[in-house]
N, C-alpha and C positions, 0 to 999 in steps of 0.2 A: 757461353754455354746456355742453351735453351731447352727446357723440357716442358712439354704440354700434356694436359690430362683432359680427357672427355669421358662422358658416360651417357647412358640413357638416350641413345639415338632412336631406338626401337625401329630399326629399319624393316620395312615391309612394303609389299607391292602396292598396297592401297595408299601409301603416302610417297609418291614419286618426288615430291618437293623436298623431302628430307634427304632422300638419296641424292638428288641433284646438288643440294647444299653440301652434303658430305663430299661429293666428287669435286666440287669447287673449293672446299676447305683444304683438302689434302695438299695440292700443289702450293697453295699460299701459306699454309701454317704448319705443315708436317714434313715437307721435303727439306733435306739438308739441315735438320736440327739434331740435337743429341738423342732425344727419345720422344716417343708418343705412347701414352698409356691410355688404354681403353678399359674403363673400370666397370664393365658389365652392362647388361641390357643393350648391347650393341645392335642385336637383332630382336625383333619383337617375339620371335619364336625360332628355336633351333632343335630339330629332332634327330640329328645325326649328321656326321660328316659325309655320309653317302648320298645325301640329298644335294642336287646341284641345280638350283633354279636359276633362271637368267639374272635375278637380282644378286644372288650369291656369287655367281661367276663374275659379274661386273664389279662387285665389291672386292672380290679376291684379287682381281687384276689391278685395281687401284691400290690395294695395300702392298702388292708386290712392287709396284712403282715407287712407293714410299721407302721401303727397305733397300731398293736398288740405289737410292741416293745416299745411303749410309745412316739413315735414321734407324735407331733401335726401336722395335715395335713390341709392345707388351699388351696382352689381353688378360682380363679377369672375368670370371663368370658372373653373371647377374642372375636374378630370379626368373628371367625369361629365356636366357641362352646358356643355361648351365651344362648343356650337353655338347657344347663346342669341344672338340677333342684335339688330340695331338696331330692327326692327319691334316686338319685345316690349318693349324698353326704352322706346320711344316711347309704347307703349300705357299703361304704368304710370308714366311720368314719371321713369324712371331714367336715370343716366349710366353707360355701360359703360366700365369701367376696363381699361387694359392691365395685364398681369401681367409684371413688377412695376410698381408706381406709388409715387412718393414724394408724400406730402401734408404740409401744415403743420398738425399737430395741436395746436392751442392754443399755437402758438409753438415746437413741437418737430418738426423734420423726422422723418417716420416712414415707414418702408418698409412697404408692404402687398403681400402675396403670397398666392396660394392655398397654396403650400407644397410641391407635388409636385416642383417643379424643384429643390428643396433635397435630395431623396432620391437623391443621385447613386450611392449604393452599389447601388441596384436598376438595373443597366445594362439589363436586358431591358425594364423599364418605361420608361426614358428613350428607348430607341429607338422604342417604341410611341408615346410621347408626341410625339416629333418628327413621326411620321407623321400623327397625328391633328390636330396643330396646323398642318400644311401647308395653306396656302390653296387649292391646287390640289385636294388630296384632299377638302377640305371642300366646295368648289364642286361637284365631281363627285358627292359623296355627296348633297348637298341637291337635285341634279337628278333623283335617283332617285324613283320613286313612294313615296308615304307608307307604303303597306303593306310595301314592300321595306325601307324604313329601320327600321320597327318590328321586323321579323324580325331584321335585322342587329344591332340594339341588344340584343335579348334574347340572341342568340348571344354577342355580345361580352361581355355582363355575365356569362353563365355561364362563359365561358373565364377571365375576370378572377377570379371568385370561386374557381375551381378552382386557379388558379395561386397566388393569395395564400395559400391554405391550406397550401401547401408551403414557403412562404418564412419565413426567420427574421425575427422581429419587428424586430431591429436594422436589417436591410436596408431595411425599409419606413419607418424613421425618418429624420430629417434627418441629413446629414453635417455635423458641427460645423465643419469647415474651409470648407465651402461657405457656411454661414451667415455666418461672418466675412468671407469674401471678398465676398459680396453686400452686406453692410452697409458694408464699406470702399469698394467700387465706387461706392456711392450716397452715401457720406459721412454716414451716419446712426448714431445710438446707439440707435435704437428700431426694432423690427421686430414686426409683427403678421401672423400667418398662421394657417391651419387645416390641413386635409388629414390630419394624422397621428392625429387622434382621441386626442391625449394632452394634455389641457388642463394648462397649467403656465405659470409665469413663470420664465424662466431668466436668470441673470446671467452675462455673459461679458465678454470684453475685445475691443474693436474700435476701430480708429483710435487706439490707445494709450490708451484710457480705458474706464471701466466702461460696459457696454451692457446692454440688456434685450431679451429675445425673449419675446413674448407669444403663446401658442398657445391658440386657441379650442377648445372641445370639440365633439364631435358630439352631435347631438340624439337621444338614445336613450331616456333616462328623465328627463332634465333639459334645460332650455333654457339652454345656456351662452352667455355674451356677455362682451365686454370693454367696460368703461365708462370714458370719458375725460371728465373735467370740467376746465374751465379753472382752473389754479392747483393742480391735484392730480395725484398719480401715477396712471396708469391702473390699473384693478382688473380682475381676472378673477372673474366672478361666475356664479351659476347659480340657476335657479328650477325646482323640481320640476314636472313636468307637472300634477300634481294641483292645484297652486295656480293654474294658468293655465286650467284647464277645470272646476273645481269650482263 
């Protein structure tokens, strides 16, 4: 039994190399396995299921091919693609997960998160996140014409990039106390998340015992993933893009 986790691909038209790597990754690493979890920021931006760009259509077809092999597919919202809706999930055969969600990973209760809610030191971002995740704001935004939403998305991205350049890197990482609090709140010793773009496996203490936090990497030059097999400790692994597209 094999389950794999990915996050932070940030698929966009300006990075065809990432799309090509993803399209090469799926047949080799996602077909005919138990499950593939995509833990947010799958797309760089998502402004509604009614937008059908060539990139989105290509990715949708590739995901349909994954589920056709029997692999269970799960999607979680990130801070870039939090407007992915049920229509898209139905098209590709995916289940949309709440953030956070606890799963039974081969007998080990495991907390899954995108990870941005753990970065509590970035108070400005947490206020922004609360607004963007408000159902009333989302409903009003999705009712706007598609062209308007595209303009707003570009503006928000530019603002976000400008603000992040001036922030301390430690502010944009997780708050250790928040990690422990969330793991203890959900009664787990294992956490998998993305968002920070800092791939690593961290040992910590939660619930009075040793715990592990697995952080997936962003897809920049490598395809990062976490692999969990029955009877084995999960592993953080990566594949260079060249091996997926060559």
